[in-house]
C-alpha positions in Angstrom: 0.0 0.0 0.0 1.4 3.4 -1.1 1.4 6.2 1.5 1.3 9.9 0.4 2.7 12.5 2.7 0.2 15.4 3.3 1.2 18.9 3.9 -1.1 21.8 4.5 0.3 25.0 2.9 -0.6 28.1 4.8 -2.0 30.6 2.3 -0.2 33.8 3.6 0.8 36.3 0.9 2.9 39.4 1.0 1.6 40.5 -2.3 -2.0 41.2 -1.8 -4.4 41.9 0.9 -7.2 40.2 -0.8 -8.5 36.8 0.3 -5.9 34.2 -0.8 -6.7 30.8 -2.1 -6.8 27.7 0.2 -4.0 25.4 -1.0 -3.5 21.8 0.1 -0.6 19.8 -1.2 -0.3 16.0 -1.3 3.1 14.3 -2.0 3.2 10.8 -3.5 6.7 9.2 -2.7 6.5 6.5 -5.5 6.3 9.0 -8.3 7.6 12.1 -6.4 4.5 14.0 -7.6 2.7 16.7 -5.8 -1.0 17.1 -6.4 -2.9 20.1 -5.2 -6.3 21.2 -4.0 -6.9 25.0 -4.6 -10.0 26.6 -3.4 -11.8 29.8 -2.9 -12.1 29.8 1.0 -15.4 31.7 0.9 -17.4 29.8 -1.7 -15.5 26.5 -1.0 -15.3 25.9 -4.8 -12.2 23.9 -5.6 -9.9 22.8 -8.4 -7.6 19.7 -8.1 -4.3 19.9 -10.1 -2.3 16.9 -11.3 -4.0 14.1 -9.4 -2.3 10.7 -9.3 -3.7 7.2 -10.0 -1.3 4.7 -8.3 0.3 2.2 -10.5 2.8 -0.5 -10.1 4.6 -1.1 -13.4 6.0 -4.7 -12.6 2.4 -6.0 -12.0 0.3 -3.4 -13.9 -1.6 -2.9 -10.8 -3.9 0.1 -10.3 -5.2 1.5 -7.0 -6.6 4.7 -5.7 -4.9 5.5 -2.4 -3.7 8.9 -3.6 -7.1 9.7 -5.0 -8.8 8.7 -1.7 -6.6 11.2 0.2 -7.8 14.0 -2.2 -11.4 12.9 -1.6 -11.0 12.8 2.1 -9.7 16.4 2.3 -12.4 17.6 -0.1 -15.1 16.1 2.1 -13.6 17.0 5.5 -13.2 20.7 4.3 -16.6 20.7 2.6 -15.2 21.7 -0.8 -17.0 21.5 -4.0 -15.0 20.4 -7.1 -15.4 22.4 -10.2 -12.1 21.7 -12.1 -9.7 18.8 -12.5 -6.7 20.5 -14.1 -3.6 18.8 -15.7 -0.5 20.9 -16.3 0.6 18.5 -19.1 0.7 14.9 -20.2 2.7 13.4 -17.5 5.3 10.7 -18.3 5.9 9.5 -14.7 2.5 8.8 -13.3 -1.0 8.0 -14.5 -3.7 10.6 -14.1 -6.3 10.1 -11.4 -8.7 12.6 -13.1 -11.4 10.1 -14.0 -11.4 8.4 -10.7 -12.0 11.8 -9.1 -14.7 12.8 -11.6 -16.6 9.6 -10.9 -16.8 10.6 -7.2 -17.1 14.4 -7.3 -17.9 15.5 -10.8 -16.1 18.5 -12.2 -14.6 19.1 -15.6 -11.3 17.7 -16.7 -9.1 20.3 -18.5 -5.6 20.8 -20.1 -3.9 23.2 -22.4 -5.1 23.2 -26.0 -1.6 22.1 -27.1 -2.6 18.6 -26.2 -4.0 18.1 -29.6 -0.6 17.9 -31.2 0.6 15.5 -28.5 -2.4 13.2 -28.8 -1.9 12.9 -32.6 1.9 12.2 -32.3 1.3 9.6 -29.5 -1.7 8.1 -31.0 0.4 7.1 -34.0 3.1 5.7 -31.7 0.6 3.7 -29.8 -1.6 2.7 -32.7 -4.7 4.5 -31.4 -6.2 5.9 -34.7 -9.6 4.8 -33.6 -9.8 7.5 -31.0 -11.6 10.7 -32.1 -9.0 13.2 -31.0 -11.0 16.1 -32.5 -13.3 16.0 -29.6 -10.7 16.5 -27.0 -9.7 12.8 -26.5 -11.6 12.5 -23.3 -10.9 16.0 -21.9 -14.0 18.1 -21.2 -12.2 21.4 -22.0 -9.0 22.4 -23.8 -7.6 25.7 -22.5 -6.0 28.6 -24.4 -3.2 30.8 -23.2 -4.6 33.6 -21.0 -7.9 32.0 -20.8 -9.6 32.4 -17.3 -11.7 29.8 -15.4 -14.1 30.8 -12.6 -13.2 29.5 -9.0 -15.9 31.0 -6.7 -15.0 34.7 -6.3 -11.6 34.0 -7.8 -10.2 33.2 -11.2 -7.7 30.7 -12.6 -5.5 32.2 -15.3 -4.0 29.8 -17.9 -0.4 30.5 -18.9 1.1 28.5 -21.8 4.6 27.3 -20.6 5.8 24.8 -23.3 9.2 23.1 -23.3 9.1 20.2 -21.0 6.2 19.1 -23.4 4.5 21.0 -26.1 1.2 21.2 -24.1 2.5 22.4 -20.8 0.5 25.1 -19.0 0.7 26.8 -15.6 -2.2 27.9 -13.6 -2.2 31.2 -11.7 -4.7 31.8 -8.8 -4.0 35.2 -7.0 -0.4 35.1 -6.0 0.1 31.4 -6.5 1.2 29.7 -9.7 1.2 26.0 -10.3 4.0 25.4 -12.8 3.9 21.7 -13.4 7.4 20.4 -14.4 8.5 23.6 -16.0 10.6 24.5 -12.9 12.0 22.4 -10.0 13.2 23.7 -6.7 16.1 26.0 -7.3 18.8 23.4 -6.4 17.4 20.9 -9.0 16.8 23.4 -11.8 14.1 22.6 -14.3 12.1 19.9 -15.9 13.8 17.9 -18.6 13.3 18.7 -22.3 14.1 15.4 -24.1 10.9 13.5 -23.9 8.5 13.4 -26.9 8.0 16.9 -28.1 10.3 18.5 -25.5 12.2 21.7 -26.6 14.9 23.3 -24.4 14.7 26.6 -26.2 10.9 26.8 -25.6 11.4 25.8 -22.0 13.8 28.7 -21.4 11.4 31.1 -22.8 8.5 29.7 -20.7 10.8 30.0 -17.6 11.5 33.6 -18.4 7.8 34.3 -18.6 7.3 32.9 -15.1 10.2 34.7 -13.7 8.9 38.0 -15.1 6.1 37.7 -12.5 6.3 39.6 -9.2 9.2 38.5 -7.1 6.9 37.5 -4.2 4.8 35.3 -6.4 4.6 31.8 -4.9 5.5 28.9 -7.3 4.1 25.4 -6.6 5.9 22.4 -8.3 4.6 19.2 -9.6 7.8 17.2 -8.6 10.6 17.1 -6.2 13.0 14.3 -5.6 14.9 15.7 -2.6 18.6 15.9 -2.2 21.1 14.8 0.4 20.4 17.1 3.4 17.0 18.1 2.5 13.5 16.4 2.3 11.2 16.9 -0.7 9.8 20.4 -1.0 7.5 22.0 -3.5 6.9 25.6 -2.8 9.3 28.4 -3.8 9.1 31.9 -5.1 10.0 33.9 -8.2 12.7 35.7 -6.2 14.4 32.4 -5.2 14.3 31.1 -8.7 15.7 34.2 -10.1 18.7 34.2 -7.8 19.3 30.5 -7.0 18.1 28.2 -9.8 21.0 26.1 -10.9 20.0 26.1 -14.6 17.9 29.2 -15.1 18.9 31.9 -12.7 19.2 35.5 -13.9 22.5 35.8 -15.9 22.1 32.4 -17.5 21.4 33.1 -21.1 19.3 31.1 -23.6 22.2 29.4 -25.2 23.9 28.6 -22.0 20.6 27.1 -20.6 20.1 24.9 -23.7 23.6 23.5 -23.4 23.3 22.9 -19.7 19.7 21.3 -20.1 20.8 19.1 -23.0 23.9 17.9 -21.1 21.9 16.9 -18.2 19.2 15.2 -20.2 21.7 13.1 -21.9 22.5 11.4 -18.5 18.9 10.7 -17.7 16.9 7.4 -18.2 13.3 7.5 -19.3 10.8 7.4 -16.5 9.9 3.7 -15.6 6.2 4.5 -16.1 6.4 6.5 -19.4 4.7 4.0 -21.8 1.6 3.2 -19.6 1.5 6.9 -18.5 1.5 8.5 -21.9 -1.2 6.4 -23.4 -3.6 6.8 -20.4 -2.8 10.5 -19.9 -3.5 11.6 -23.6 -7.0 10.1 -22.8 -7.4 12.4 -19.8 -7.0 9.5 -17.5 -9.3 7.1 -19.2 -8.1 3.5 -19.4 -8.2 1.7 -22.8 -11.6 0.1 -23.6 -11.8 -3.5 -22.3 -11.4 -6.3 -24.8 -13.9 -9.1 -25.2 -12.7 -10.7 -22.1 -13.4 -7.6 -20.0 -9.7 -6.8 -19.5 -8.0 -3.4 -20.5 -4.6 -3.6 -22.1 -1.8 -1.1 -22.5 0.4 -1.3 -25.5 4.3 -1.4 -25.3 5.8 -0.2 -28.7 9.2 -1.7 -29.4 12.1 0.6 -30.0 10.1 3.7 -30.2 11.7 5.5 -27.3 15.5 6.2 -27.2 17.2 6.4 -23.8 16.0 10.0 -23.4 12.8 9.8 -25.5 
């Protein structure tokens, strides 16, 4: 049984005197993913960002411990789910979006760049039967600068491609949920070598984020910890500008690309990438069961290099 550490993030801001969003963070140690509940504390309307469906690759076993923790928090705090938001098509965990939707409703949304990712990966996995023109299982595809209502607040969509072509960040008041675009400053940034990744686009997305107010809080989708510190997932624009090992101020675009590509060349592909991609391009839907009632995932041979 997989545990997930739970941390309450205190919504205190030095930027605004307005009511700030209620934020709850959930850390899954197997995939090192952080999922978030973000809510308007007055209306209690909520969004969940990057939910995890627990998966064991060796046995292809699925279970819902991580989803259950989100459900428990939603119910105990009397929150009402409106949105289930993905920052991108994750390669290291399966999405828990549909498991959440079955329990609480809500609309599942992702950046509109998902269309290109779906078409590319559907060819890779032989999924031509899926009608991607209708969103491929997502309820809503989001454009850059589009806003979503969250009670008295708004969620602003920011296109931040580079880690994948479809990456978006979500801004709620002074908090921005950046997916894999940035890591904690001592770990740098997300990789740019998986299918569709682009180090140059990633650099420019990071610069867009770092142009925000210095006090803006940044919430990350992953952290792996380092010797001497436990996993962490909240930082600020100011900290990233001064201390990010790959993208701090003073590191120009060409230097970043060289650093990112050098680091990517040393990385293995995520051990869950093939199951994750073909489920996550479907908004967390599993493949339709066969005649025997069993769903099957496909493993394409020699379609991924060491780094994607």
